[in-house]
DRENSE-195284 format. One record per residue (C-alpha): z negated, x negated, y negated; residue in one letter; residue number from 1. Coordinates in pm, 1 decimal. Layout:
<lummis>
LUMMI         zz         xx         yy   aa     i
LUMMI          Z          X          Y    A   NUM
...
</lummis>
This chain:
<lummis>
LUMMI         zz         xx         yy   aa     i
LUMMI    14559.4     3967.2    11569.3    X     1
LUMMI    14591.7     3997.5    11199.3    X     2
LUMMI    14675.7     4361.3    11236.6    X     3
LUMMI    14351.3     4418.2    11426.5    X     4
LUMMI    14152.3     4241.7    11158.0    X     5
LUMMI    14314.4     4456.5    10890.0    X     6
LUMMI    14238.8     4769.6    11091.4    X     7
LUMMI    13878.8     4664.0    11142.3    X     8
LUMMI    13839.9     4586.5    10770.2    X     9
LUMMI    14006.5     4915.6    10672.6    X    10
LUMMI    13794.3     5100.3    10928.1    X    11
LUMMI    13479.7     4936.7    10787.4    X    12
LUMMI    13580.7     5028.5    10432.2    X    13
LUMMI    13653.8     5384.5    10545.3    X    14
LUMMI    13320.0     5414.2    10722.1    X    15
LUMMI    13136.0     5266.6    10423.2    X    16
LUMMI    13312.3     5510.1    10190.5    X    17
LUMMI    13238.1     5801.2    10419.9    X    18
LUMMI    12874.7     5693.9    10445.2    X    19
LUMMI    12836.6     5665.5    10067.7    X    20
LUMMI    13029.8     5988.5    10023.2    X    21
LUMMI    12782.9     6163.7    10249.0    X    22
LUMMI    12469.3     5983.7    10123.1    X    23
LUMMI    12490.2     6059.2     9749.7    X    24
LUMMI    12554.9     6435.0     9776.9    X    25
LUMMI    12294.9     6456.4    10052.3    X    26
LUMMI    12041.9     6273.9     9835.9    X    27
LUMMI    12118.7     6514.4     9547.9    X    28
LUMMI    12071.2     6808.9     9785.0    X    29
LUMMI    11736.1     6675.2     9904.4    X    30
LUMMI    11624.5     6624.0     9542.0    X    31
LUMMI    11737.5     6978.3     9455.8    X    32
LUMMI    11548.6     7125.8     9751.6    X    33
LUMMI    11237.9     6933.4     9649.5    X    34
LUMMI    11261.5     7056.6     9289.9    X    35
LUMMI    11309.5     7414.4     9411.3    X    36
LUMMI    11003.1     7386.4     9635.6    X    37
LUMMI    10796.0     7250.6     9346.9    X    38
LUMMI    10916.4     7530.9     9118.9    X    39
LUMMI    10842.0     7790.0     9388.7    X    40
LUMMI    10488.4     7658.4     9434.6    X    41
LUMMI    10433.4     7662.2     9058.4    X    42
LUMMI    10562.3     8020.4     9042.3    X    43
LUMMI    10336.8     8123.8     9331.5    X    44
LUMMI    10036.4     7977.7     9150.0    X    45
LUMMI    10133.9     8159.9     8831.5    X    46
LUMMI    10172.7     8489.3     9019.0    X    47
LUMMI     9838.4     8435.1     9190.1    X    48
LUMMI     9672.9     8368.5     8854.4    X    49
LUMMI     9829.9     8677.6     8696.8    X    50
LUMMI     9725.5     8894.3     8991.3    X    51
LUMMI     9367.9     8773.5     8970.5    X    52
LUMMI     9362.9     8841.6     8594.8    X    53
LUMMI     9506.6     9188.0     8654.2    X    54
LUMMI     9242.6     9259.4     8917.0    X    55
LUMMI     8968.4     9155.5     8673.9    X    56
LUMMI     9114.8     9378.3     8403.8    X    57
LUMMI     9150.3     9668.6     8647.6    X    58
LUMMI     8790.9     9636.3     8768.6    X    59
LUMMI     8656.7     9599.3     8415.3    X    60
LUMMI     8844.9     9899.3     8279.0    X    61
LUMMI     8756.8    10104.5     8587.9    X    62
LUMMI     8384.1    10029.5     8555.7    X    63
LUMMI     8391.1    10099.0     8182.9    X    64
LUMMI     8583.0    10423.5     8239.5    X    65
LUMMI     8342.1    10541.4     8509.1    X    66
LUMMI     8040.6    10461.7     8289.9    X    67
LUMMI     8185.3    10650.0     7992.6    X    68
LUMMI     8288.5    10938.9     8214.9    X    69
LUMMI     7937.2    10962.7     8361.0    X    70
LUMMI     7790.2    10967.1     8011.4    X    71
LUMMI     8031.0    11242.9     7906.2    X    72
LUMMI     7954.1    11449.0     8215.3    X    73
LUMMI     7582.9    11404.2     8162.3    X    74
LUMMI     7612.4    11500.9     7796.3    X    75
LUMMI     7815.6    11813.1     7864.8    X    76
LUMMI     7614.6    11908.2     8173.6    X    77
LUMMI     7307.6    11945.5     7953.0    X    78
LUMMI     7501.1    12191.1     7741.0    X    79
LUMMI     7638.6    12154.8     7394.3    X    80
LUMMI     7501.7    12382.7     7129.5    X    81
LUMMI     7757.1    12546.8     6915.4    X    82
LUMMI     7656.0    12595.5     6555.1    X    83
LUMMI     7690.0    12976.4     6574.8    X    84
LUMMI     7511.2    13027.9     6908.5    X    85
LUMMI     7157.2    13030.1     6772.9    X    86
LUMMI     7168.0    13411.4     6756.6    X    87
LUMMI     7060.2    13587.0     7070.1    X    88
LUMMI     7320.4    13818.0     7217.0    X    89
LUMMI     7248.2    14188.2     7246.6    X    90
LUMMI     7131.9    14324.6     7579.7    X    91
LUMMI     7466.8    14476.9     7668.0    X    92
LUMMI     7644.5    14150.6     7593.5    X    93
LUMMI     7398.9    13902.2     7748.1    X    94
LUMMI     7602.9    13793.8     8050.3    X    95
LUMMI     7926.4    13768.8     7855.8    X    96
LUMMI     7764.1    13542.9     7596.7    X    97
LUMMI     7614.5    13313.9     7859.3    X    98
LUMMI     7946.0    13300.5     8045.3    X    99
LUMMI     8128.3    13216.5     7723.8    X   100
LUMMI     7888.9    12930.7     7646.1    X   101
LUMMI     7919.9    12797.2     8002.9    X   102
LUMMI     8298.4    12824.9     7990.9    X   103
LUMMI     8302.5    12655.4     7649.3    X   104
LUMMI     8086.2    12368.3     7776.4    X   105
LUMMI     8308.1    12329.7     8082.1    X   106
LUMMI     8625.6    12329.5     7871.4    X   107
LUMMI     8485.2    12083.2     7618.9    X   108
LUMMI     8370.3    11857.0     7900.8    X   109
LUMMI     8714.2    11863.8     8062.0    X   110
LUMMI     8880.9    11788.8     7728.8    X   111
LUMMI     8643.5    11498.0     7670.3    X   112
LUMMI     8720.0    11360.7     8018.6    X   113
LUMMI     9096.0    11386.9     7961.8    X   114
LUMMI     9061.0    11215.7     7623.8    X   115
LUMMI     8853.8    10937.1     7777.1    X   116
LUMMI     9111.9    10897.2     8050.8    X   117
LUMMI     9388.2    10851.4     7792.0    X   118
LUMMI     9180.5    10606.9     7586.8    X   119
LUMMI     9102.3    10402.9     7898.6    X   120
LUMMI     9469.0    10406.3     7998.8    X   121
LUMMI     9564.1    10274.0     7655.5    X   122
LUMMI     9304.7     9996.7     7683.9    X   123
LUMMI     9429.2     9909.8     8032.3    X   124
LUMMI     9789.9     9894.4     7909.6    X   125
LUMMI     9697.2     9665.7     7618.2    X   126
LUMMI     9503.1     9437.4     7852.5    X   127
LUMMI     9788.6     9422.8     8105.1    X   128
LUMMI    10043.9     9339.8     7835.4    X   129
LUMMI     9825.4     9053.0     7716.9    X   130
LUMMI     9837.1     8879.5     8057.0    X   131
LUMMI    10102.8     8609.6     8080.1    X   132
</lummis>
């Protein structure tokens, strides 16, 4: 009978040890999972905030770019006077002179648009780098 009592006591100690051995690592795992979930939610909120800021920057720069581009197109559509074009061309050269002025205005307008595009891209890049 004593042997059974010893076996029952040893079995109880073994089961208690196994239970504690399982409980503490399991509790640490549950705490780790909880901390990871909290960190993931915080990261998702941060990403959501950054995306919304980026969208605002994109829309702002896009509207500003379109407004400036429309002003440039309107300015160059009306024609830019060159300082040396006040002289009237001769009759034989009339169409060539008008074509040259039109081509010049078109080229200048395209250059102004490309320059504005680069300036807007630089502004967009600076704004995007500032978002954290």
